[in-house]
N, C-alpha and C positions, 0 to 999 in steps of 0.2 A: 654582669648578669645580662645586660642587654645586648652585648655583642655576641654572646653565646646563643642567645634567642634568635638574633638576627642571623648567625651562622648556620643554625639549624634549619631555619626557614629556606635560606639560600639553597642548603643541601637537598632539602625535600623538594624542591621546585625542579632542581637539576634531576634527580631520581625519577621524578613522576615522568611517566610515558606520554607519547601524544594523544592517547585516548583519555588519560586522567586530564590532561590539559584541555582538551575537548570538552569533557564534561564540565570543568570550572567555567569555561566560557559559556556553554550551554545555560548552567545555572543563573548566570549573569542576565540573561534575557527574561524578563518577567513573561513576555508574551509567549516564548517557547515552553515555559514551565506551565503556562495556563493550557496550551495546547496538549502538552504530554498529560497533564491532568485530566483532560477530557477523554484522550485516548485510553487512559487506565481505567477512567470510570467506565466506559462503554466495555472493555475488555472483561472487568469485574461483573458488568451487568451481564454479560454473556454467559460467563462462568457460573455465576451464583443467582443470577436473577431469577431463573426458572424454580428455584427452591422458594420463593416468595410470591410468586404469581396466583392469584386467587382462582383463576379458571384454567382450563386447559386451553391448548390453541385452537383445537376443532370443537369444542363443547358448543353446541348450538341451543339458543334459546330464543325461539322465533317471537315469543309473547314480548320479549326485550330488544327486539331489532331496532337499529340506529337510535338508541338512547343516548342523550347526551352526558357528558361525564358528570359523575357523582360519587358519592362515598362508597357505593357498591362497585361501580365500573369507574375506575379513575381516568381513563381516557375514552370513555363511552363504548359504544358497540356498532358492529358493521351491519350490512344488511341480513347477516344471517344470525344476528344475535350473538356473535363471538366477541369475548372480550379483547378489545383493541390492545390494551396494556401488555397482556400476556402475548400476544402476537408480535408486537413490537420488540419485546424483550427476547423472545426466540428469534426474531428477525437479526438481532444484533449477531448472533452466532452465525449466522448463514452469510451475513454481508461481511464480517470480518474475517472468515474462514476462507471465503472467495478471494477477498482482497490480500490476504497473507500468501495463500498457496499460488495464486495467479503471478504474484510478484516474486516470489521464491523461484517457481519455474522459469518466468522471463529472464530473471537476473543469472540464474545459472546458465540457461542456454546463451543468453546474450553475452555473458562475460566470457565463455569458452570462444565464442566465435569472435569476439572483439579481440581477444589476446592473440589467437591465432593470426587475424588479419594485420593487427599492429606489429607483430613479433617478426613473421615470416615476409610480410609485404609480397610485391610482385603480383603474380597471377592469383594466389592465394587472397591478397586484400582486394585485388580487383573484383573477383566471383563475388566474395562476402559483401563488399561495399555496394555492389550493384544490387544484391537482393535487398539490402536494406533500403536503398534508395526507392526501389520498386514499392516495397511495403509502405514508406512512409508518404509516396505519392498519393495514397488513398486516405482520405479522412478515417480515423482510429474506428469510429462507431460503423460507418460502413463496411469496414473491412471485417469487423467483428460480426455484423450481421451476415456477411456473406459466408464467413466460416462457421457460423451456427447453422444456416441454412443448408449447407453441405453435410455437416454432421448430424443435423437433427435438433430440435428445440429440447433443451434440458439444462438442468443446472450444472452438470458435469460438463457438458458441450460448451457452455457459455463460459465457464472457468478456463478451459481449453483456449477458446477464441481469444479471452482477454489476455491470457499469458502470451499467446502467439503474437498479438498486435504491439505488445510492450517490449519485444526483443531487440528491435532495431534501436530504441532508445538507450537500452544497456550496452548494447554491442557498440554502437557508435562513441558512447563515452568512454568505456574501457580502451577502445582501439586509440583514441587521442591521448589517453594517459599512458598506453604502453610505448607509443610512438616517442614520447619525451623520456620514459624511464630507460628505455632500451639502450639509450646513448650515454647514461651515466657510467662513471668509472667503475663502480663495483660490478656492474653487468660485464663490462668490457674484461675486467679481470676474472670474473668467472668464465668467461669463455676462453680466455688466454689459459688458464690452467685445465682446460680440458672438460669442464662441467657439461653435463648433458643438457640439452634444451629441456627436457621435461622436468628436471630440478629446478632450472632457472626460472621457468614459468611459474611453477607452484611453490617455490620456497622464497624467491625474491619479487619477481613482478607482481603476481597475484596479492601478496600481502600489502604491498606499497600501493596497490590501485583500489584498495577497497572503501576508502574516505568517501569518495565520489559515489560509489555505487550504494553506501549506506543512506545517503542523502536523497539519491534518485529513487531509492526503494521506498523510503518514506513518503515521498511525494506520490509516486506511483500507486501505493495503497490506496490512497483517497481517489485517484482517477479510477483505479480499478472498481471500487466501490459504487463509482458513479455509473461507470460502464455497465456494471451489473443490474443496477437498478433500471438503466434505460433498456437493457435487453429484456429484463422482466417486465417493464411497462408495456414493451411491444409484443410481448407473449412469446419470446425467444429464450426466455431464461427458466426461472423456477417455474414449476407447474402447480396448479391449485392441487391441493390446499395448503401449499407450503407458505409460511408466513415471511415471504422475502419482501423486503420494503418497497422494491420497485412494482412487485406483482400487486402488493397491497395498494398502492396508488392508483394502478390501472383498474383494479377492481371497485374503487371507491370513487372513481372521476365522475360517475353519473349521479352521485349524491353531494357534489361539491356545494350546491346551494341549500339544501335543506339539512345537509347533515356534514358541514365543512369538517368537523374534528375527525372523520374517518380518513381525511387527506392530511389534514394538518399535522398530526402526530408522528406518521411514518415519514413525512417531508421534513420535519424537524429533526428527526433522528438520523437522517441522510445528511442533513446540513451540518449538524453538530459534530458528526463524525468525520466528514470530510475537513471541516474547518480545524479539528483538533489535529489531524495528520498534517495539513499544510503549515499550521503555526509550528509545529514540532519539527517539521522539514526545514522549514526557513531558519529556526534556531540550529539545527545541525549544520546546514550549509554555513552560517556565520561562524560557528564554532571550529568547522573542520577546514574551511578555506583560509589559506595563509594570508591571503590578499586583505580578506577582512578583519584580521586580528588587529591590525593597527588602528 
């Protein structure tokens, strides 16, 4: 019976695909699981939290302005008497949506450019790589400020700016992966039998290049949330009265000494969300990187 159980376990390990194997490796990291728990908590908070908020995000009660945390106002109130807990909960929607959409946009655009540069090489690679080098020559936040300044301050334009500045990171990552994959035997065999480049790119090269994109995407969401908060703090992102975390920090900066809770709770929300994505990204990197499995 013991031999049969061992044989069954060996067969299951052989049948398990690379993503199942990565999931097993991910679960072994307690820090990564904690990070995933934090991320799931904020996602659930963004989806279902507004159902349990006691006040509306823009409900003003000037008689209760700058009230400290209490049983009535769990996180206190701001200078307009608005409930900070309600605004932090709704702010999770804005920050997470910006993070996800910006990363999806930059991942798609960067992956396409990276695949083209790595697969075709020559002048295509030269042009795309030089564009990436020019974009990476600027600090990301300064480039985002420049893009928003051209498009105009708004939450949508902040999302576009964050997506643009992250394109080179995905593009260079995919390019390096494609350069190694296109020399593999199965790609050479596909070319030998006359398979078209489009099918090779999307049926063979792209699926085998997704592992580093998933890791980079998870870490990039954390960066995008910070960049969105920075743009909101500078007045280039979300506009009042939107409860975006960075904008909340900017609006309450004048009350740091006499009402510190107005800044503490949005700041803690940013910190925990970014920490969760970073921990989860590190766990995914360790699980998906063959060099780390040993």
